[in-house]
Each structure stands twice: as C-alpha cells, then as structure tokens.
A tleap script that builds the chain and sets N, CA, C and O, in Angstrom:
source leaprc.protein.ff14SB
mol = sequence {
  NMET GLY ASN PRO ASN LEU LEU PRO TYR GLU
  THR ILE VAL ARG ALA THR SER GLY GLU PRO
  GLU ALA VAL ASP LYS VAL LEU GLN HIE TYR
  GLY LYS GLN ILE ARG LEU ALA SER LEU GLU
  ASN GLY HIE ILE ASN LYS ASP THR GLU ASP
  SER ILE LYS GLN ARG LEU VAL THR ALA LEU
  PHE LYS PHE ARG PHE ASP GLU GLN PRO TYR
  LYS LYS THR CGLU
}
set mol.1.N position { -24.050 38.582 7.001 }
set mol.1.CA position { -23.528 37.358 6.415 }
set mol.1.C position { -23.764 37.391 4.910 }
set mol.1.O position { -24.871 37.687 4.460 }
set mol.2.N position { -22.732 37.091 4.135 }
set mol.2.CA position { -22.820 37.169 2.687 }
set mol.2.C position { -23.421 35.922 2.068 }
set mol.2.O position { -23.727 34.942 2.748 }
set mol.3.N position { -23.576 35.991 0.779 }
set mol.3.CA position { -24.096 34.870 0.001 }
set mol.3.C position { -23.019 33.789 -0.089 }
set mol.3.O position { -21.925 34.060 -0.586 }
set mol.4.N position { -23.304 32.561 0.384 }
set mol.4.CA position { -22.280 31.509 0.357 }
set mol.4.C position { -21.919 31.046 -1.058 }
set mol.4.O position { -20.919 30.352 -1.244 }
set mol.5.N position { -22.720 31.422 -2.049 }
set mol.5.CA position { -22.426 31.033 -3.428 }
set mol.5.C position { -21.465 31.999 -4.114 }
set mol.5.O position { -21.028 31.752 -5.238 }
set mol.6.N position { -21.137 33.092 -3.441 }
set mol.6.CA position { -20.241 34.090 -4.017 }
set mol.6.C position { -18.894 34.059 -3.314 }
set mol.6.O position { -18.809 33.777 -2.119 }
set mol.7.N position { -17.862 34.347 -4.058 }
set mol.7.CA position { -16.540 34.494 -3.460 }
set mol.7.C position { -16.494 35.812 -2.692 }
set mol.7.O position { -17.095 36.796 -3.124 }
set mol.8.N position { -15.796 35.845 -1.567 }
set mol.8.CA position { -15.639 37.115 -0.863 }
set mol.8.C position { -14.902 38.136 -1.744 }
set mol.8.O position { -13.985 37.790 -2.490 }
set mol.9.N position { -15.320 39.376 -1.638 }
set mol.9.CA position { -14.722 40.460 -2.407 }
set mol.9.C position { -13.206 40.502 -2.221 }
set mol.9.O position { -12.455 40.680 -3.180 }
set mol.10.N position { -12.771 40.335 -0.978 }
set mol.10.CA position { -11.346 40.395 -0.672 }
set mol.10.C position { -10.560 39.313 -1.412 }
set mol.10.O position { -9.427 39.544 -1.833 }
set mol.11.N position { -11.158 38.141 -1.569 }
set mol.11.CA position { -10.501 37.054 -2.305 }
set mol.11.C position { -10.320 37.437 -3.760 }
set mol.11.O position { -9.268 37.183 -4.346 }
set mol.12.N position { -11.339 38.046 -4.345 }
set mol.12.CA position { -11.251 38.467 -5.746 }
set mol.12.C position { -10.184 39.534 -5.914 }
set mol.12.O position { -9.400 39.487 -6.861 }
set mol.13.N position { -10.150 40.498 -5.001 }
set mol.13.CA position { -9.140 41.561 -5.079 }
set mol.13.C position { -7.735 40.960 -4.990 }
set mol.13.O position { -6.852 41.313 -5.771 }
set mol.14.N position { -7.537 40.049 -4.032 }
set mol.14.CA position { -6.223 39.418 -3.891 }
set mol.14.C position { -5.867 38.584 -5.124 }
set mol.14.O position { -4.714 38.569 -5.554 }
set mol.15.N position { -6.862 37.891 -5.693 }
set mol.15.CA position { -6.607 37.068 -6.885 }
set mol.15.C position { -6.210 37.930 -8.079 }
set mol.15.O position { -5.322 37.563 -8.848 }
set mol.16.N position { -6.867 39.072 -8.231 }
set mol.16.CA position { -6.516 39.949 -9.360 }
set mol.16.C position { -5.130 40.557 -9.195 }
set mol.16.O position { -4.520 41.016 -10.160 }
set mol.17.N position { -4.643 40.554 -7.953 }
set mol.17.CA position { -3.279 41.043 -7.689 }
set mol.17.C position { -2.238 39.948 -7.888 }
set mol.17.O position { -1.037 40.206 -7.812 }
set mol.18.N position { -2.704 38.718 -8.144 }
set mol.18.CA position { -1.786 37.621 -8.421 }
set mol.18.C position { -1.417 36.779 -7.219 }
set mol.18.O position { -0.503 35.959 -7.309 }
set mol.19.N position { -2.099 36.954 -6.091 }
set mol.19.CA position { -1.788 36.151 -4.907 }
set mol.19.C position { -2.163 34.694 -5.186 }
set mol.19.O position { -3.333 34.394 -5.424 }
set mol.20.N position { -1.185 33.789 -5.158 }
set mol.20.CA position { -1.439 32.393 -5.540 }
set mol.20.C position { -2.551 31.702 -4.746 }
set mol.20.O position { -3.351 30.968 -5.326 }
set mol.21.N position { -2.612 31.924 -3.433 }
set mol.21.CA position { -3.654 31.276 -2.627 }
set mol.21.C position { -5.043 31.743 -3.039 }
set mol.21.O position { -5.982 30.948 -3.079 }
set mol.22.N position { -5.174 33.030 -3.347 }
set mol.22.CA position { -6.470 33.569 -3.757 }
set mol.22.C position { -6.859 33.049 -5.141 }
set mol.22.O position { -8.025 32.741 -5.385 }
set mol.23.N position { -5.891 32.953 -6.037 }
set mol.23.CA position { -6.163 32.401 -7.366 }
set mol.23.C position { -6.635 30.953 -7.234 }
set mol.23.O position { -7.571 30.537 -7.917 }
set mol.24.N position { -5.988 30.190 -6.359 }
set mol.24.CA position { -6.410 28.804 -6.119 }
set mol.24.C position { -7.834 28.741 -5.587 }
set mol.24.O position { -8.606 27.867 -5.981 }
set mol.25.N position { -8.190 29.666 -4.691 }
set mol.25.CA position { -9.549 29.690 -4.157 }
set mol.25.C position { -10.572 29.969 -5.261 }
set mol.25.O position { -11.653 29.379 -5.275 }
set mol.26.N position { -10.229 30.866 -6.180 }
set mol.26.CA position { -11.126 31.159 -7.302 }
set mol.26.C position { -11.293 29.915 -8.165 }
set mol.26.O position { -12.411 29.565 -8.543 }
set mol.27.N position { -10.185 29.245 -8.477 }
set mol.27.CA position { -10.253 28.039 -9.296 }
set mol.27.C position { -11.041 26.930 -8.593 }
set mol.27.O position { -11.797 26.203 -9.237 }
set mol.28.N position { -10.866 26.800 -7.286 }
set mol.28.CA position { -11.628 25.806 -6.530 }
set mol.28.C position { -13.114 26.152 -6.531 }
set mol.28.O position { -13.965 25.276 -6.680 }
set mol.29.N position { -13.412 27.427 -6.364 }
set mol.29.CA position { -14.812 27.862 -6.314 }
set mol.29.C position { -15.540 27.523 -7.611 }
set mol.29.O position { -16.695 27.095 -7.588 }
set mol.30.N position { -14.867 27.714 -8.727 }
set mol.30.CA position { -15.487 27.460 -10.031 }
set mol.30.C position { -15.155 26.088 -10.604 }
set mol.30.O position { -15.502 25.795 -11.748 }
set mol.31.N position { -14.488 25.246 -9.819 }
set mol.31.CA position { -14.056 23.939 -10.299 }
set mol.31.C position { -15.181 23.070 -10.830 }
set mol.31.O position { -15.031 22.432 -11.871 }
set mol.32.N position { -16.299 23.038 -10.131 }
set mol.32.CA position { -17.415 22.200 -10.569 }
set mol.32.C position { -17.969 22.680 -11.918 }
set mol.32.O position { -18.236 21.873 -12.808 }
set mol.33.N position { -18.138 23.985 -12.057 }
set mol.33.CA position { -18.640 24.527 -13.322 }
set mol.33.C position { -17.643 24.298 -14.458 }
set mol.33.O position { -18.038 24.029 -15.593 }
set mol.34.N position { -16.361 24.405 -14.150 }
set mol.34.CA position { -15.327 24.171 -15.165 }
set mol.34.C position { -15.361 22.714 -15.625 }
set mol.34.O position { -15.287 22.434 -16.821 }
set mol.35.N position { -15.473 21.791 -14.671 }
set mol.35.CA position { -15.542 20.367 -15.038 }
set mol.35.C position { -16.787 20.068 -15.873 }
set mol.35.O position { -16.720 19.314 -16.843 }
set mol.36.N position { -17.919 20.659 -15.497 }
set mol.36.CA position { -19.141 20.457 -16.281 }
set mol.36.C position { -18.977 20.981 -17.706 }
set mol.36.O position { -19.433 20.354 -18.662 }
set mol.37.N position { -18.327 22.126 -17.839 }
set mol.37.CA position { -18.111 22.701 -19.171 }
set mol.37.C position { -17.097 21.896 -19.975 }
set mol.37.O position { -17.037 22.017 -21.199 }
set mol.38.N position { -16.298 21.072 -19.292 }
set mol.38.CA position { -15.252 20.287 -19.950 }
set mol.38.C position { -15.712 18.889 -20.349 }
set mol.38.O position { -14.939 18.119 -20.919 }
set mol.39.N position { -16.958 18.561 -20.052 }
set mol.39.CA position { -17.454 17.222 -20.366 }
set mol.39.C position { -17.623 17.005 -21.860 }
set mol.39.O position { -18.167 17.848 -22.573 }
set mol.40.N position { -17.149 15.861 -22.313 }
set mol.40.CA position { -17.349 15.409 -23.689 }
set mol.40.C position { -17.677 13.933 -23.631 }
set mol.40.O position { -16.872 13.135 -23.151 }
set mol.41.N position { -18.840 13.565 -24.109 }
set mol.41.CA position { -19.277 12.171 -24.102 }
set mol.41.C position { -19.188 11.539 -22.713 }
set mol.41.O position { -18.813 10.375 -22.572 }
set mol.42.N position { -19.535 12.313 -21.699 }
set mol.42.CA position { -19.545 11.808 -20.335 }
set mol.42.C position { -18.201 11.780 -19.639 }
set mol.42.O position { -18.113 11.317 -18.502 }
set mol.43.N position { -17.152 12.263 -20.287 }
set mol.43.CA position { -15.809 12.270 -19.704 }
set mol.43.C position { -15.248 13.683 -19.735 }
set mol.43.O position { -15.525 14.457 -20.651 }
set mol.44.N position { -14.463 14.003 -18.728 }
set mol.44.CA position { -13.841 15.325 -18.676 }
set mol.44.C position { -12.658 15.372 -19.633 }
set mol.44.O position { -11.749 14.545 -19.558 }
set mol.45.N position { -12.680 16.349 -20.533 }
set mol.45.CA position { -11.571 16.565 -21.453 }
set mol.45.C position { -10.564 17.459 -20.726 }
set mol.45.O position { -10.823 18.643 -20.508 }
set mol.46.N position { -9.420 16.892 -20.353 }
set mol.46.CA position { -8.418 17.626 -19.570 }
set mol.46.C position { -7.881 18.844 -20.310 }
set mol.46.O position { -7.599 19.869 -19.690 }
set mol.47.N position { -7.737 18.743 -21.643 }
set mol.47.CA position { -7.260 19.893 -22.407 }
set mol.47.C position { -8.250 21.043 -22.325 }
set mol.47.O position { -7.858 22.199 -22.166 }
set mol.48.N position { -9.531 20.723 -22.433 }
set mol.48.CA position { -10.569 21.753 -22.331 }
set mol.48.C position { -10.588 22.334 -20.925 }
set mol.48.O position { -10.674 23.550 -20.756 }
set mol.49.N position { -10.507 21.475 -19.919 }
set mol.49.CA position { -10.495 21.939 -18.525 }
set mol.49.C position { -9.312 22.884 -18.284 }
set mol.49.O position { -9.479 23.950 -17.691 }
set mol.50.N position { -8.136 22.497 -18.738 }
set mol.50.CA position { -6.946 23.336 -18.567 }
set mol.50.C position { -7.092 24.662 -19.306 }
set mol.50.O position { -6.678 25.706 -18.801 }
set mol.51.N position { -7.677 24.623 -20.496 }
set mol.51.CA position { -7.876 25.840 -21.279 }
set mol.51.C position { -8.829 26.809 -20.568 }
set mol.51.O position { -8.578 28.014 -20.532 }
set mol.52.N position { -9.903 26.289 -20.012 }
set mol.52.CA position { -10.862 27.139 -19.296 }
set mol.52.C position { -10.200 27.744 -18.063 }
set mol.52.O position { -10.384 28.929 -17.782 }
set mol.53.N position { -9.438 26.950 -17.329 }
set mol.53.CA position { -8.747 27.462 -16.150 }
set mol.53.C position { -7.761 28.561 -16.534 }
set mol.53.O position { -7.672 29.586 -15.858 }
set mol.54.N position { -7.023 28.345 -17.615 }
set mol.54.CA position { -6.050 29.344 -18.057 }
set mol.54.C position { -6.742 30.642 -18.459 }
set mol.54.O position { -6.258 31.731 -18.148 }
set mol.55.N position { -7.874 30.525 -19.151 }
set mol.55.CA position { -8.615 31.722 -19.561 }
set mol.55.C position { -9.173 32.464 -18.354 }
set mol.55.O position { -9.216 33.694 -18.355 }
set mol.56.N position { -9.601 31.736 -17.321 }
set mol.56.CA position { -10.090 32.369 -16.101 }
set mol.56.C position { -8.971 33.128 -15.393 }
set mol.56.O position { -9.164 34.266 -14.964 }
set mol.57.N position { -7.814 32.507 -15.272 }
set mol.57.CA position { -6.683 33.166 -14.624 }
set mol.57.C position { -6.253 34.396 -15.420 }
set mol.57.O position { -5.964 35.439 -14.835 }
set mol.58.N position { -6.209 34.287 -16.729 }
set mol.58.CA position { -5.858 35.426 -17.577 }
set mol.58.C position { -6.846 36.573 -17.384 }
set mol.58.O position { -6.446 37.733 -17.291 }
set mol.59.N position { -8.136 36.245 -17.325 }
set mol.59.CA position { -9.163 37.265 -17.108 }
set mol.59.C position { -9.008 37.915 -15.734 }
set mol.59.O position { -9.217 39.120 -15.594 }
set mol.60.N position { -8.643 37.130 -14.722 }
set mol.60.CA position { -8.429 37.693 -13.391 }
set mol.60.C position { -7.339 38.759 -13.415 }
set mol.60.O position { -7.497 39.830 -12.830 }
set mol.61.N position { -6.241 38.464 -14.089 }
set mol.61.CA position { -5.121 39.394 -14.107 }
set mol.61.C position { -5.404 40.643 -14.935 }
set mol.61.O position { -4.743 41.666 -14.754 }
set mol.62.N position { -6.373 40.574 -15.835 }
set mol.62.CA position { -6.736 41.733 -16.654 }
set mol.62.C position { -7.818 42.592 -15.997 }
set mol.62.O position { -8.019 43.745 -16.377 }
set mol.63.N position { -8.515 42.018 -15.004 }
set mol.63.CA position { -9.642 42.714 -14.392 }
set mol.63.C position { -9.175 43.929 -13.603 }
set mol.63.O position { -8.193 43.863 -12.864 }
set mol.64.N position { -9.893 45.046 -13.766 }
set mol.64.CA position { -9.584 46.276 -13.048 }
set mol.64.C position { -10.841 46.771 -12.352 }
set mol.64.O position { -11.898 46.899 -12.970 }
set mol.65.N position { -10.714 47.048 -11.055 }
set mol.65.CA position { -11.849 47.523 -10.276 }
set mol.65.C position { -12.124 48.999 -10.496 }
set mol.65.O position { -13.233 49.461 -10.227 }
set mol.66.N position { -11.148 49.749 -10.976 }
set mol.66.CA position { -11.308 51.191 -11.124 }
set mol.66.C position { -12.019 51.591 -12.413 }
set mol.66.O position { -12.364 52.761 -12.581 }
set mol.67.N position { -12.244 50.664 -13.312 }
set mol.67.CA position { -12.914 50.983 -14.574 }
set mol.67.C position { -14.397 50.662 -14.475 }
set mol.67.O position { -14.781 49.553 -14.103 }
set mol.68.N position { -15.218 51.636 -14.808 }
set mol.68.CA position { -16.660 51.468 -14.770 }
set mol.68.C position { -17.169 51.310 -16.201 }
set mol.68.O position { -17.012 52.232 -17.002 }
set mol.69.N position { -17.776 50.165 -16.553 }
set mol.69.CA position { -18.245 49.968 -17.922 }
set mol.69.C position { -19.470 50.810 -18.264 }
set mol.69.O position { -19.772 51.020 -19.439 }
set mol.70.N position { -20.161 51.283 -17.263 }
set mol.70.CA position { -21.345 52.095 -17.502 }
set mol.70.C position { -21.547 53.031 -16.317 }
set mol.70.O position { -21.013 52.803 -15.231 }
set mol.71.N position { -22.323 54.083 -16.542 }
set mol.71.CA position { -22.666 54.986 -15.471 }
set mol.71.C position { -24.145 54.880 -15.192 }
set mol.71.O position { -24.971 54.825 -16.103 }
set mol.72.N position { -24.454 54.854 -13.933 }
set mol.72.CA position { -25.848 54.789 -13.518 }
set mol.72.C position { -26.483 56.157 -13.701 }
set mol.72.O position { -25.962 57.162 -13.218 }
set mol.73.N position { -27.594 56.190 -14.392 }
set mol.73.CA position { -28.316 57.451 -14.596 }
set mol.73.C position { -29.569 57.441 -13.749 }
set mol.73.O position { -30.215 56.412 -13.552 }
set mol.74.N position { -29.884 58.605 -13.265 }
set mol.74.CA position { -31.085 58.706 -12.421 }
set mol.74.C position { -32.093 59.620 -13.037 }
set mol.74.O position { -33.166 59.827 -12.470 }
savepdb mol mol.pdb
quit
C-alpha cells in the first residue's frame, strides 16, 4: 500500500501525457496547497490561483521521465 499523501505514479505519467482526467486529479490533489499559496489578506486571489494552476500544468507537460538530473555514485 502506497503513501496516501502521494499521487499514484500512473496518474503522474498519464498527466504528463496530457490526459485530462489525470491532469484534473493532479490539480485536485494540490488544490489545498494552491489555495493556501493564493491567500492575500485572508482571501483567495483568483488570479494568483489560476496562475499557479497554469504553471503546474505547464510543468507537467514539460516533465520527462527519461531524463536523469544526476547519477548515483557508489
């Protein structure tokens, strides 16, 4: 059984491929954190919320699983 705080790997793979349902699941998963980051004076700034969501979706489409940023050395 996986960590309930993490999105399933398969959902992330599908989201990076542009599957709308998977992208929605990613946005729902991070919705609370996005709203918290969008707070200004106790109110959610919709422009900020929309901007964060757009940046997340853009990052999803740019993400590549085949690229390794570092190599593990032993």
